[in-house]
C-alpha positions in Angstrom: 14.9 103.4 170.4 17.4 104.2 167.7 20.8 103.6 169.4 19.7 100.2 171.0 18.6 99.0 167.5 21.8 100.2 166.3 23.9 98.9 168.8 22.0 95.5 168.8 22.9 94.8 165.3 26.3 96.1 165.1 27.1 93.1 168.1 24.9 90.5 166.8 26.7 87.8 165.2 24.0 87.2 162.2 24.9 91.2 161.1 28.7 89.8 161.8 28.0 87.4 159.5 26.2 89.3 156.6 28.5 91.9 156.7 31.5 89.4 156.9 30.4 88.0 153.8 29.0 90.7 151.9 32.2 93.3 153.0 29.6 95.6 154.4 31.0 97.6 156.9 29.0 98.0 160.1 30.4 101.1 160.8 28.5 102.6 158.2 25.0 101.1 159.3 22.9 103.9 160.5 19.0 104.6 161.3 18.1 104.6 156.7 20.5 101.7 155.7 19.0 99.8 153.7 19.8 96.4 155.1 18.9 93.9 152.1 20.1 96.6 149.6 22.6 98.0 151.5 24.2 95.4 154.0 22.8 92.0 151.3 20.6 90.0 154.0 17.9 87.7 152.0 14.8 86.3 152.8 16.8 83.7 155.3 18.9 86.3 157.0 16.1 88.7 158.0 14.5 85.3 159.5 17.4 85.1 161.7 17.7 89.2 162.4 14.3 89.0 163.5 15.1 85.4 166.2 17.3 87.4 167.0 15.6 90.7 168.0 13.1 88.3 169.6 15.2 86.7 172.0 16.7 89.8 172.6 14.3 92.2 173.5 11.2 89.8 174.4 9.0 90.3 171.9 7.2 88.4 169.4 7.3 89.3 165.5 5.0 87.3 163.3 5.4 86.4 159.7 3.9 89.8 157.4 6.1 91.6 160.2 9.4 90.3 159.1 8.7 92.0 155.4 8.9 95.1 157.6 12.1 95.2 159.0 14.1 97.1 155.9 15.9 99.2 158.0 17.4 99.4 161.1 14.8 102.8 161.4 11.1 100.6 160.5 13.2 97.9 163.2 13.0 100.9 166.2 9.2 101.4 164.5 8.3 98.1 165.4 9.7 97.6 168.6 8.1 101.0 169.4 5.0 99.3 168.9 5.5 96.2 170.7 7.6 96.9 173.9 
């Protein structure tokens, strides 16, 4: 699952926009990368990432679950409960 999440994040236009703005190299993205601290995502960015995940994986993510999307590993764990 982590490989699918990393692929999704590396190909996401939302994540690419955040990386461009913050200067983060998406090739350095790994399962433990903090989306807020290292990537530089803010609350709106995290909402957009959650919406992209919902569309891509055909799931629903609650507001409380968005707060748990702290890293690719955390996203993979959440997806594991939803798929």
